[in-house]
DSSP file (Angstrom, degrees, kcal/mol; ACC not computed):
  #  RESIDUE AA STRUCTURE BP1 BP2  ACC     N-H-->O    O-->H-N    N-H-->O    O-->H-N    TCO  KAPPA ALPHA  PHI   PSI    X-CA   Y-CA   Z-CA
    1    1 A M              0   0    0      0, 0.0    32,-2.5     0, 0.0     2,-0.4   0.000 360.0 360.0 360.0 129.9  -86.4  111.7  -86.0
    2    2 A T  E     +A   32   0A   0     30,-0.2     2,-0.4     2,-0.0    30,-0.2  -0.992 360.0 170.3-143.8 134.0  -90.0  111.0  -84.8
    3    3 A A  E     +A   31   0A   0     28,-2.6    28,-2.9    -2,-0.4     2,-0.3  -0.982  14.9 158.8-139.9 132.1  -91.4  110.4  -81.4
    4    4 A W  E     -A   30   0A   0     -2,-0.4     2,-0.3    26,-0.3    26,-0.2  -0.994  22.3-171.6-151.3 154.7  -95.1  110.3  -80.6
    5    5 A E  E     -A   29   0A   0     24,-2.9    24,-2.6    -2,-0.3     2,-0.5  -0.876  11.9-173.0-148.7 113.1  -97.5  109.0  -78.0
    6    6 A Y  E     -A   28   0A   0     -2,-0.3    22,-0.3    22,-0.2     3,-0.1  -0.924  17.6-167.9-111.4 130.5 -101.3  109.2  -78.6
    7    7 A A  E    S+     0   0A   0     20,-2.6     2,-0.3    -2,-0.5    21,-0.2   0.843  86.0  13.9 -77.4 -36.4 -103.8  108.3  -76.0
    8    8 A I  E     +A   27   0A   0     19,-1.4    19,-2.4     2,-0.0     2,-0.3  -0.999  68.1 171.2-140.4 138.6 -106.6  108.4  -78.7
    9    9 A Q  E     +A   26   0A   0     -2,-0.3     2,-0.3    17,-0.2    17,-0.2  -0.969   1.9 172.7-149.8 135.6 -106.4  108.4  -82.5
   10   10 A A  E     -A   25   0A   0     15,-2.4    15,-2.2    -2,-0.3     2,-0.3  -0.979   6.0-171.8-141.1 152.5 -109.1  108.1  -85.2
   11   11 A E  E     -A   24   0A   0     -2,-0.3     2,-0.4    13,-0.2    13,-0.2  -0.998   7.7-166.4-147.7 147.1 -109.2  108.5  -89.0
   12   12 A Y  E     -A   23   0A   0     11,-3.1    11,-2.5    -2,-0.3     2,-0.4  -0.998   5.1-173.6-132.6 137.0 -111.8  108.6  -91.8
   13   13 A N  E     +A   22   0A   0     -2,-0.4     2,-0.3     9,-0.2     9,-0.2  -0.997  28.0 115.5-128.7 136.6 -111.1  108.3  -95.6
   14   14 A G  E     -A   21   0A   0      7,-2.6     7,-3.0    -2,-0.4     2,-0.4  -0.922  53.6 -90.9-170.1-164.5 -113.7  108.8  -98.3
   15   15 A E  E     +A   20   0A   0     -2,-0.3     2,-0.3     5,-0.2     5,-0.2  -0.994  29.2 178.5-133.6 139.1 -114.9  110.8 -101.2
   16   16 A F  E >  S-A   19   0A   0      3,-2.5     3,-2.2    -2,-0.4    -2,-0.0  -0.967  70.2 -17.1-144.0 124.2 -117.4  113.8 -101.3
   17   17 A A  T 3  S-     0   0    0     -2,-0.3     3,-0.1     1,-0.3    -1,-0.0   0.827 128.0 -50.1  53.0  38.5 -118.5  115.8 -104.3
   18   18 A G  T 3  S+     0   0    0      1,-0.3     2,-0.4    48,-0.0    -1,-0.3   0.417 116.7 112.3  84.4  -2.2 -115.6  114.5 -106.5
   19   19 A F  E <   -A   16   0A   0     -3,-2.2    -3,-2.5    47,-0.1     2,-0.4  -0.826  69.6-124.4-103.6 142.2 -113.0  115.3 -103.8
   20   20 A D  E     -AB  15  65A   0     45,-2.1    45,-1.5    -2,-0.4     2,-0.4  -0.735  35.3-161.4 -78.4 132.1 -110.9  112.8 -101.9
   21   21 A V  E     +AB  14  64A   0     -7,-3.0    -7,-2.6    -2,-0.4     2,-0.4  -0.957  17.0 178.4-125.1 135.0 -111.5  113.5  -98.2
   22   22 A T  E     +AB  13  63A   0     41,-2.2    41,-2.9    -2,-0.4     2,-0.4  -1.000   3.4 179.0-132.1 135.8 -109.5  112.5  -95.1
   23   23 A A  E     +AB  12  62A   0    -11,-2.5   -11,-3.1    -2,-0.4     2,-0.3  -0.997   7.2 165.8-134.6 141.3 -110.3  113.5  -91.5
   24   24 A Q  E     -AB  11  61A   0     37,-2.3    37,-3.3    -2,-0.4     2,-0.3  -0.992  13.5-168.0-151.5 158.0 -108.4  112.5  -88.4
   25   25 A G  E     +AB  10  60A   0    -15,-2.2   -15,-2.4    -2,-0.3     2,-0.3  -0.987   8.1 177.9-144.7 152.3 -108.1  113.4  -84.7
   26   26 A Q  E     -AB   9  59A   0     33,-2.2    33,-2.5    -2,-0.3     2,-0.4  -0.995  19.5-152.7-154.0 154.2 -105.7  112.6  -81.9
   27   27 A V  E     +AB   8  58A   0    -19,-2.4   -20,-2.6    -2,-0.3   -19,-1.4  -0.998  60.7  57.6-127.0 125.8 -105.0  113.3  -78.3
   28   28 A G  E    S-AB   6  57A   0     29,-2.9    29,-2.9    -2,-0.4     2,-0.3  -0.988  78.3 -65.2 157.8-148.5 -101.4  113.0  -77.1
   29   29 A A  E     +AB   5  56A   0    -24,-2.6   -24,-2.9    -2,-0.3     2,-0.3  -0.988  37.6 174.1-143.3 148.8  -97.9  114.4  -77.8
   30   30 A S  E     -AB   4  55A   0     25,-2.6    25,-2.6    -2,-0.3     2,-0.3  -0.992  13.7-167.6-151.8 155.6  -95.4  114.3  -80.7
   31   31 A I  E     +AB   3  54A   0    -28,-2.9   -28,-2.6    -2,-0.3     2,-0.3  -0.966  18.0 171.5-144.3 131.3  -92.1  115.7  -81.8
   32   32 A T  E     +AB   2  53A   0     21,-3.2    21,-2.9    -2,-0.3     2,-0.3  -0.997  11.4 173.6-142.5 141.8  -90.7  115.3  -85.3
   33   33 A G  E     + B   0  52A   0    -32,-2.5     2,-0.3    -2,-0.3    19,-0.2  -0.962  17.3 150.8-146.5 133.5  -87.8  116.7  -87.3
   34   34 A E  E     + B   0  51A   0     17,-2.6    17,-2.7    -2,-0.3     2,-0.3  -0.991  12.5 171.0-157.2 161.0  -86.8  115.7  -90.8
   35   35 A G  E     + B   0  50A   0     -2,-0.3     2,-0.3    15,-0.3    15,-0.3  -0.921   4.4 169.9-169.7 148.0  -85.1  116.9  -94.0
   36   36 A S  E     - B   0  49A   0     13,-3.0    13,-2.5    -2,-0.3     2,-0.3  -0.989  11.4-166.1-158.7 157.5  -83.9  115.6  -97.3
   37   37 A M  E     - B   0  48A   0     -2,-0.3     2,-0.4    11,-0.2    11,-0.2  -0.966   5.4-177.2-149.0 133.3  -82.6  116.7 -100.7
   38   38 A E  E     + B   0  47A   0      9,-3.0     9,-2.4    -2,-0.3     2,-0.4  -0.998   2.2 178.3-131.3 130.3  -82.2  114.7 -103.9
   39   39 A I  E     + B   0  46A   0     -2,-0.4     2,-0.5     7,-0.2     7,-0.2  -0.994   4.8 179.5-132.2 126.2  -80.7  116.0 -107.1
   40   40 A D  E  >> - B   0  45A   0      5,-2.5     5,-2.0    -2,-0.4     4,-1.7  -0.889   3.7-176.8-126.7  99.2  -80.3  113.8 -110.2
   41   41 A L  T  45S+     0   0    0     -2,-0.5    -1,-0.1     1,-0.2     5,-0.0   0.807  83.6  54.8 -67.7 -29.7  -78.8  115.8 -113.0
   42   42 A I  T  45S+     0   0    0      1,-0.2    -1,-0.2     2,-0.1    -2,-0.0   0.930 117.6  34.0 -69.3 -44.8  -79.0  112.9 -115.5
   43   43 A Q  T  45S-     0   0    0      2,-0.1    52,-0.3    52,-0.0    -2,-0.2   0.635 107.9-124.8 -84.0 -14.6  -82.7  112.4 -114.9
   44   44 A G  T  <5 +     0   0    0     -4,-1.7     2,-0.3     1,-0.2    -3,-0.2   0.888  60.5 142.1  72.9  39.4  -83.4  116.1 -114.4
   45   45 A T  E   < +B   40   0A   0     -5,-2.0    -5,-2.5    49,-0.1     2,-0.3  -0.876  28.1 179.6-118.1 149.9  -85.0  115.7 -111.0
   46   46 A L  E     +BC  39  93A   0     47,-2.4    47,-3.1    -2,-0.3     2,-0.3  -0.990   4.3 170.2-143.2 135.2  -84.9  117.7 -107.8
   47   47 A H  E     +BC  38  92A   0     -9,-2.4    -9,-3.0    -2,-0.3     2,-0.4  -0.918   3.1 167.4-149.4 123.2  -86.7  117.1 -104.5
   48   48 A A  E     +BC  37  91A   0     43,-2.9    43,-2.5    -2,-0.3     2,-0.3  -1.000   7.4 156.9-135.5 135.9  -86.1  119.0 -101.3
   49   49 A E  E     +BC  36  90A   0    -13,-2.5   -13,-3.0    -2,-0.4     2,-0.3  -0.991   4.5 161.6-153.6 156.5  -88.2  118.9  -98.1
   50   50 A G  E     +BC  35  89A   0     39,-1.8    39,-2.2    -2,-0.3     2,-0.3  -0.970   3.9 162.5-168.4 159.5  -87.8  119.6  -94.5
   51   51 A G  E     -BC  34  88A   0    -17,-2.7   -17,-2.6    -2,-0.3     2,-0.3  -0.982  20.1-148.6-174.3 165.5  -89.8  120.3  -91.4
   52   52 A I  E     +BC  33  87A   0     35,-1.9    35,-2.0    -2,-0.3     2,-0.3  -0.993  17.7 175.4-145.1 143.0  -90.1  120.4  -87.6
   53   53 A E  E     +BC  32  86A   0    -21,-2.9   -21,-3.2    -2,-0.3     2,-0.3  -0.990   9.9 173.2-151.1 140.0  -93.0  119.8  -85.3
   54   54 A A  E     +BC  31  85A   0     31,-2.2    31,-2.4    -2,-0.3     2,-0.3  -0.969  18.2 158.2-144.0 134.0  -93.6  119.6  -81.6
   55   55 A F  E     -BC  30  84A   0    -25,-2.6   -25,-2.6    -2,-0.3     2,-0.3  -0.988  22.1-176.2-158.3 143.6  -97.1  119.4  -80.0
   56   56 A A  E     +BC  29  83A   0     27,-1.9    27,-2.1    -2,-0.3     2,-0.3  -0.959  58.1  42.9-140.1 124.6  -98.9  118.3  -76.9
   57   57 A G  E    S-BC  28  82A   0    -29,-2.9   -29,-2.9    -2,-0.3     2,-0.4  -0.999  91.9 -42.1 147.1-146.4 -102.7  118.4  -76.7
   58   58 A A  E     +BC  27  81A   0     23,-2.6    23,-2.4    -2,-0.3     2,-0.3  -0.978  50.5 178.6-125.7 135.7 -105.6  117.5  -78.9
   59   59 A T  E     -BC  26  80A   0    -33,-2.5   -33,-2.2    -2,-0.4     2,-0.3  -0.941  15.4-162.3-133.9 157.3 -105.9  118.1  -82.7
   60   60 A A  E     -BC  25  79A   0     19,-2.4    19,-2.2    -2,-0.3     2,-0.3  -0.994  15.0-171.5-135.5 138.2 -108.4  117.5  -85.5
   61   61 A E  E     -BC  24  78A   0    -37,-3.3   -37,-2.3    -2,-0.3     2,-0.3  -0.948   9.6-169.8-131.5 149.2 -107.5  117.7  -89.2
   62   62 A A  E     -BC  23  77A   0     15,-2.4    15,-2.4    -2,-0.3     2,-0.4  -0.996   7.8-171.4-136.8 142.1 -109.4  117.6  -92.4
   63   63 A E  E     -BC  22  76A   0    -41,-2.9   -41,-2.2    -2,-0.3     2,-0.3  -0.993   5.1-174.8-135.7 138.3 -107.9  117.3  -95.9
   64   64 A I  E     +BC  21  75A   0     11,-2.7    11,-2.7    -2,-0.4     2,-0.3  -0.968   7.8 177.2-128.0 150.1 -109.4  117.6  -99.4
   65   65 A S  E     +BC  20  74A   0    -45,-1.5   -45,-2.1    -2,-0.3     2,-0.3  -0.992   5.0 178.6-149.5 154.0 -107.7  116.9 -102.7
   66   66 A R  E     - C   0  73A   0      7,-2.3     7,-2.5    -2,-0.3     2,-0.6  -0.977  24.3-134.7-157.1 143.5 -108.6  116.9 -106.4
   67   67 A D  E     - C   0  72A   0     -2,-0.3     5,-0.2     5,-0.2     3,-0.1  -0.902  17.2-178.0-100.9 118.0 -106.9  116.4 -109.7
   68   68 A F        -     0   0    0      3,-3.2     2,-1.0    -2,-0.6     3,-0.2  -0.082  52.7-100.1-104.8  31.2 -107.9  119.0 -112.3
   69   69 A G  S    S+     0   0    0      1,-0.2    -1,-0.1     2,-0.0    56,-0.1  -0.769 111.9  22.1  91.2-102.0 -105.8  117.5 -115.2
   70   70 A A  S    S+     0   0    0     -2,-1.0    51,-3.4    54,-0.2     2,-0.4   0.699 128.4  51.0 -74.2 -18.6 -102.6  119.6 -115.4
   71   71 A V  E     - D   0 120A   0     49,-0.2    -3,-3.2    -3,-0.2     2,-0.5  -0.976  62.2-168.6-125.9 130.3 -103.0  120.7 -111.8
   72   72 A E  E     -CD  67 119A   0     47,-2.6    47,-2.5    -2,-0.4     2,-0.4  -0.979  13.5-166.0-115.7 128.7 -103.5  118.6 -108.7
   73   73 A V  E     -CD  66 118A   0     -7,-2.5    -7,-2.3    -2,-0.5     2,-0.4  -0.921  10.3-178.5-119.4 138.8 -104.4  120.5 -105.5
   74   74 A E  E     -CD  65 117A   0     43,-2.4    43,-2.8    -2,-0.4     2,-0.4  -0.997   4.9-178.6-135.1 130.0 -104.4  119.3 -101.9
   75   75 A A  E     -CD  64 116A   0    -11,-2.7   -11,-2.7    -2,-0.4     2,-0.4  -0.982   1.8-175.9-131.0 142.6 -105.4  121.5  -98.9
   76   76 A E  E     -CD  63 115A   0     39,-2.6    39,-2.2    -2,-0.4     2,-0.3  -0.993   2.8-171.7-136.5 142.2 -105.5  120.6  -95.2
   77   77 A A  E     -CD  62 114A   0    -15,-2.4   -15,-2.4    -2,-0.4     2,-0.3  -0.968   6.4-173.2-130.0 149.6 -106.7  122.5  -92.2
   78   78 A N  E     -CD  61 113A   0     35,-2.0    35,-1.9    -2,-0.3     2,-0.3  -0.991   8.6-169.2-142.2 152.1 -106.3  121.7  -88.5
   79   79 A V  E     +CD  60 112A   0    -19,-2.2   -19,-2.4    -2,-0.3     2,-0.3  -0.941  18.7 161.5-132.5 156.0 -107.5  123.0  -85.2
   80   80 A G  E     -CD  59 111A   0     31,-2.1    31,-2.3    -2,-0.3     2,-0.4  -0.995  35.7-128.8-166.7 168.1 -106.3  122.1  -81.7
   81   81 A V  E    S+CD  58 110A   0    -23,-2.4   -23,-2.6    -2,-0.3     2,-0.3  -0.998  70.8  52.9-126.6 123.9 -106.0  122.8  -78.0
   82   82 A G  E    S-CD  57 109A   0     27,-2.9    27,-2.9    -2,-0.4     2,-0.4  -0.995  85.2 -60.8 154.3-150.4 -102.6  122.5  -76.5
   83   83 A I  E    S+CD  56 108A   0    -27,-2.1   -27,-1.9    -2,-0.3     2,-0.3  -1.000  74.8  65.3-137.5 137.3  -99.1  123.9  -77.0
   84   84 A G  E     -CD  55 107A   0     23,-2.3    23,-3.0    -2,-0.4     2,-0.3  -0.925  45.5-142.8 149.0-171.4  -96.8  123.5  -80.0
   85   85 A G  E     -CD  54 106A   0    -31,-2.4   -31,-2.2    -2,-0.3     2,-0.3  -0.974   2.6-148.8-175.8 169.2  -96.3  124.3  -83.6
   86   86 A S  E     -CD  53 105A   0     19,-2.2    19,-2.2    -2,-0.3     2,-0.3  -0.992   7.5-177.2-151.2 154.5  -95.0  123.0  -87.0
   87   87 A L  E     +CD  52 104A   0    -35,-2.0   -35,-1.9    -2,-0.3     2,-0.3  -0.920  18.1 152.6-152.8 127.0  -93.4  124.4  -90.1
   88   88 A S  E     -CD  51 103A   0     15,-2.5    15,-2.4    -2,-0.3     2,-0.3  -0.984  15.0-171.4-151.4 161.4  -92.5  122.4  -93.2
   89   89 A G  E     -CD  50 102A   0    -39,-2.2   -39,-1.8    -2,-0.3     2,-0.3  -0.978   5.4-160.1-151.7 161.8  -92.0  122.8  -96.9
   90   90 A E  E     +CD  49 101A   0     11,-2.1    11,-2.3    -2,-0.3     2,-0.3  -0.997   7.6 177.5-146.9 140.8  -91.4  120.9 -100.1
   91   91 A L  E     +CD  48 100A   0    -43,-2.5   -43,-2.9    -2,-0.3     2,-0.3  -0.975  18.3 155.5-143.5 129.6  -90.1  121.7 -103.6
   92   92 A G  E     -CD  47  99A   0      7,-2.5     7,-2.8    -2,-0.3     2,-0.3  -0.996  27.2-166.3-154.1 158.4  -89.7  119.2 -106.4
   93   93 A Y  E     +CD  46  98A   0    -47,-3.1   -47,-2.4    -2,-0.3     2,-0.3  -0.932  24.7 153.9-146.2 121.6  -89.5  118.6 -110.1
   94   94 A D  E >   - D   0  97A   0      3,-2.0     3,-1.6    -2,-0.3   -49,-0.1  -0.953  66.8 -11.1-153.1 127.8  -89.7  115.1 -111.6
   95   95 A S  T 3  S-     0   0    0     -2,-0.3     3,-0.1   -52,-0.3   -50,-0.1   0.848 129.4 -48.8  52.9  40.8  -90.8  113.9 -115.0
   96   96 A G  T 3  S+     0   0    0      1,-0.2    26,-2.4    26,-0.1    27,-0.6   0.579 112.4 119.3  80.5   9.5  -92.2  117.2 -116.0
   97   97 A V  E <   -DE  94 121A   0     -3,-1.6    -3,-2.0    24,-0.2     2,-0.5  -0.946  48.7-156.5-115.0 122.5  -94.2  117.7 -112.7
   98   98 A L  E     -DE  93 120A   0     22,-2.8    22,-2.9    -2,-0.5     2,-0.4  -0.837  11.5-166.4 -95.4 128.5  -93.5  120.7 -110.5
   99   99 A T  E     +DE  92 119A   0     -7,-2.8    -7,-2.5    -2,-0.5     2,-0.4  -0.967  10.5 174.4-120.8 131.1  -94.5  120.2 -106.8
  100  100 A V  E     +DE  91 118A   0     18,-2.4    18,-2.6    -2,-0.4     2,-0.3  -1.000   6.6 171.3-134.2 133.4  -94.7  122.9 -104.2
  101  101 A G  E     -DE  90 117A   0    -11,-2.3   -11,-2.1    -2,-0.4     2,-0.3  -0.998  12.0-176.7-144.5 147.9  -96.0  122.5 -100.6
  102  102 A L  E     -DE  89 116A   0     14,-1.9    14,-2.6    -2,-0.3     2,-0.4  -0.993   2.4-177.2-143.7 136.3  -96.1  124.6  -97.4
  103  103 A D  E     +DE  88 115A   0    -15,-2.4   -15,-2.5    -2,-0.3     2,-0.3  -0.997   8.7 167.3-136.1 127.8  -97.4  123.5  -93.9
  104  104 A A  E     +DE  87 114A   0     10,-2.5    10,-2.1    -2,-0.4     2,-0.3  -0.989   0.5 165.5-144.8 134.2  -97.6  125.8  -90.9
  105  105 A S  E     -DE  86 113A   0    -19,-2.2   -19,-2.2    -2,-0.3     2,-0.3  -0.987   9.5-173.5-144.0 150.5  -99.4  125.4  -87.6
  106  106 A A  E     -DE  85 112A   0      6,-1.9     6,-1.4    -2,-0.3     2,-0.4  -0.978   2.5-177.0-147.4 135.7  -99.2  127.2  -84.2
  107  107 A Y  E     +D   84   0A   0    -23,-3.0   -23,-2.3    -2,-0.3     2,-0.2  -0.990  19.5 152.3-135.7 124.7 -100.9  126.3  -80.9
  108  108 A L  E    S-D   83   0A   0      2,-0.5     2,-1.0    -2,-0.4   -25,-0.2  -0.717  92.7 -37.2-144.8  91.5 -100.9  128.2  -77.6
  109  109 A G  E    S+D   82   0A   0    -27,-2.9   -27,-2.9    -2,-0.2     2,-0.4  -0.835 141.7  12.9  86.2-102.0 -104.1  127.2  -75.9
  110  110 A I  E    S+D   81   0A   0     -2,-1.0    -2,-0.5   -29,-0.2     2,-0.3  -0.886  86.2 140.7-105.9 138.0 -106.3  127.2  -79.0
  111  111 A G  E     -D   80   0A   0    -31,-2.3   -31,-2.1    -2,-0.4     2,-0.3  -0.887  23.3-168.3-157.6-172.2 -104.7  127.2  -82.4
  112  112 A G  E     -DE  79 106A   0     -6,-1.4    -6,-1.9    -2,-0.3     2,-0.3  -0.959   3.7-157.6-170.1-177.0 -104.7  125.9  -86.0
  113  113 A G  E     -DE  78 105A   0    -35,-1.9   -35,-2.0    -2,-0.3     2,-0.3  -0.984  10.7-128.6-167.2 173.3 -102.8  125.6  -89.2
  114  114 A I  E     -DE  77 104A   0    -10,-2.1   -10,-2.5    -2,-0.3     2,-0.4  -0.943   7.0-165.4-133.7 154.7 -102.9  125.1  -92.9
  115  115 A D  E     -DE  76 103A   0    -39,-2.2   -39,-2.6    -2,-0.3     2,-0.4  -0.982  12.0-178.7-139.5 126.7 -101.2  122.8  -95.4
  116  116 A F  E     +DE  75 102A   0    -14,-2.6   -14,-1.9    -2,-0.4     2,-0.4  -0.988   2.0 178.2-134.9 124.7 -101.3  123.5  -99.1
  117  117 A D  E     -DE  74 101A   0    -43,-2.8   -43,-2.4    -2,-0.4     2,-0.4  -0.975   3.6-173.6-127.0 139.6  -99.7  121.5 -101.9
  118  118 A V  E     -DE  73 100A   0    -18,-2.6   -18,-2.4    -2,-0.4     2,-0.5  -0.999   6.2-166.9-133.4 134.1  -99.9  122.0 -105.7
  119  119 A E  E     -DE  72  99A   0    -47,-2.5   -47,-2.6    -2,-0.4     2,-0.5  -0.989   7.3-166.9-118.4 128.1  -98.6  119.7 -108.4
  120  120 A L  E     -DE  71  98A   0    -22,-2.9   -22,-2.8    -2,-0.5     2,-1.1  -0.963  15.0-148.9-118.2 118.0  -98.3  121.2 -111.9
  121  121 A D  E  >  - E   0  97A   0    -51,-3.4     4,-2.5    -2,-0.5   -24,-0.2  -0.753  15.1-165.0 -82.6 100.5  -97.8  118.9 -114.9
  122  122 A V  H  > S+     0   0    0    -26,-2.4     4,-2.6    -2,-1.1     5,-0.2   0.888  83.4  50.0 -59.6 -44.6  -95.8  121.3 -117.1
  123  123 A G  H  > S+     0   0    0    -27,-0.6     4,-2.4     1,-0.2    -1,-0.2   0.919 113.0  45.9 -61.9 -44.4  -96.2  119.2 -120.3
  124  124 A E  H  > S+     0   0    0      2,-0.2     4,-2.1     1,-0.2    -1,-0.2   0.878 112.3  51.6 -67.0 -37.1 -100.0  118.9 -119.9
  125  125 A A  H  X S+     0   0    0     -4,-2.5     4,-2.3   -55,-0.2    -2,-0.2   0.916 110.4  48.2 -64.8 -43.0 -100.3  122.6 -119.0
  126  126 A V  H  X S+     0   0    0     -4,-2.6     4,-2.7     1,-0.2    -2,-0.2   0.922 110.7  51.5 -62.9 -43.9  -98.3  123.6 -122.2
  127  127 A D  H  X S+     0   0    0     -4,-2.4     4,-2.5     1,-0.2    -1,-0.2   0.899 109.9  50.0 -58.8 -41.2 -100.5  121.2 -124.3
  128  128 A T  H  X S+     0   0    0     -4,-2.1     4,-2.3     2,-0.2    -1,-0.2   0.914 111.4  47.7 -64.4 -43.6 -103.6  122.9 -122.8
  129  129 A V  H  X S+     0   0    0     -4,-2.3     4,-2.5     2,-0.2    -2,-0.2   0.910 112.3  49.6 -64.4 -42.3 -102.3  126.4 -123.6
  130  130 A V  H  X S+     0   0    0     -4,-2.7     4,-2.5     2,-0.2    -2,-0.2   0.918 111.2  49.5 -62.8 -43.5 -101.4  125.4 -127.2
  131  131 A D  H  X S+     0   0    0     -4,-2.5     4,-2.4     2,-0.2    -2,-0.2   0.907 111.7  48.6 -61.8 -42.0 -104.8  123.8 -127.7
  132  132 A L  H  X S+     0   0    0     -4,-2.3     4,-2.5     2,-0.2    -2,-0.2   0.911 111.9  48.8 -64.3 -42.1 -106.5  127.0 -126.4
  133  133 A A  H  X S+     0   0    0     -4,-2.5     4,-2.5     2,-0.2    -2,-0.2   0.899 111.4  50.3 -64.3 -40.0 -104.3  129.2 -128.7
  134  134 A D  H  X S+     0   0    0     -4,-2.5     4,-2.3     2,-0.2    -2,-0.2   0.916 111.5  47.7 -63.3 -43.8 -105.2  126.9 -131.6
  135  135 A D  H  X S+     0   0    0     -4,-2.4     4,-2.2     2,-0.2    -2,-0.2   0.902 112.1  49.9 -63.6 -41.3 -108.9  127.2 -130.9
  136  136 A A  H  X S+     0   0    0     -4,-2.5     4,-2.6     2,-0.2    -2,-0.2   0.904 110.1  50.5 -64.4 -41.1 -108.6  131.0 -130.5
  137  137 A A  H  X S+     0   0    0     -4,-2.5     4,-2.6     2,-0.2    -2,-0.2   0.906 110.2  50.0 -63.6 -41.3 -106.8  131.2 -133.9
  138  138 A D  H  X S+     0   0    0     -4,-2.3     4,-2.3     2,-0.2    -2,-0.2   0.913 111.3  49.1 -61.8 -42.4 -109.5  129.1 -135.6
  139  139 A L  H  X S+     0   0    0     -4,-2.2     4,-2.2     2,-0.2    -2,-0.2   0.922 112.9  46.2 -63.8 -44.8 -112.2  131.3 -134.1
  140  140 A I  H  X S+     0   0    0     -4,-2.6     4,-2.1     2,-0.2    -2,-0.2   0.908 111.6  52.6 -64.7 -41.2 -110.5  134.6 -135.2
  141  141 A G  H  X S+     0   0    0     -4,-2.6     4,-0.9     1,-0.2    -2,-0.2   0.910 110.4  47.9 -60.2 -42.4 -109.9  133.1 -138.7
  142  142 A D  H  < S+     0   0    0     -4,-2.3     3,-0.4     1,-0.2     6,-0.3   0.881 110.6  51.4 -65.3 -38.1 -113.6  132.2 -138.9
  143  143 A M  H  < S+     0   0    0     -4,-2.2    -1,-0.2     1,-0.2    -2,-0.2   0.842 111.9  47.0 -68.4 -32.6 -114.5  135.7 -137.8
  144  144 A L  H  < S+     0   0    0     -4,-2.1    -1,-0.2    -5,-0.1    -2,-0.2   0.587  90.4  93.3 -85.1 -10.5 -112.3  137.3 -140.4
  145  145 A D    ><  -     0   0    0     -4,-0.9     3,-2.0    -3,-0.4     4,-0.3  -0.749  63.8-158.0 -85.7 108.0 -113.5  135.0 -143.2
  146  146 A P  G >  S+     0   0    0      0, 0.0     3,-1.2     0, 0.0     4,-0.4   0.755  88.6  65.6 -60.2 -23.7 -116.3  137.0 -145.0
  147  147 A T  G 3  S+     0   0    0      1,-0.2     3,-0.3     2,-0.1    -5,-0.1   0.712  97.9  54.2 -72.9 -16.3 -117.8  133.7 -146.4
  148  148 A S  G <  S+     0   0    0     -3,-2.0    -1,-0.2    -6,-0.3    -6,-0.0   0.452  88.5  80.4 -94.4   1.3 -118.6  132.5 -142.8
  149  149 A W    <         0   0    0     -3,-1.2    -1,-0.2    -4,-0.3    -2,-0.1   0.764 360.0 360.0 -76.5 -24.7 -120.6  135.7 -142.0
  150  150 A F              0   0    0     -4,-0.4    -1,-0.2    -3,-0.3    -2,-0.1   0.406 360.0 360.0-119.2 360.0 -123.7  134.5 -143.8
C-alpha cells in the first residue's frame, strides 16, 4: 500500500570519487506499508522484507554506494522537518549472495534517519580468504627455507 502527494520533488544521480551518488528532496506527505517473503528450497533462496512509513513535511536524502568485490555497501542518510517516521528491514540469500538491510527514520519537528545495506558474495569472500591463506603459507614457507635467506 502506498499513497503520496508531493508539492515539490527533485533528484540528482551521478558519480563522485568512485562512489555512485544519489540525492533527492521532496515537500509533501506520504504513507506506505509493505511486506513480502519468498522461500525457494529447490533454488536455495530466501528473501524477506517489510516496512512502514508515514510522513508529512520536507525531507532531503543522500545515498552513496560502492562495490568492493565480495562486499557491496550502500548507505543513505536523510534529514527533514515535519512529523512522521519509518522502519524497514530486508534479509535475503540468493545465488551465494547474502543481503542485509535496515532503514530507520524519525521526525518530530526536525529529524533524520539512516539506511544501511550490505551484500556479501559468500563464494567470492571464501575465494579471497583461501587466496590470502595460500599467500601466507607461501610466505611462511619461504621464511622457513634456509636457502632463501641469502
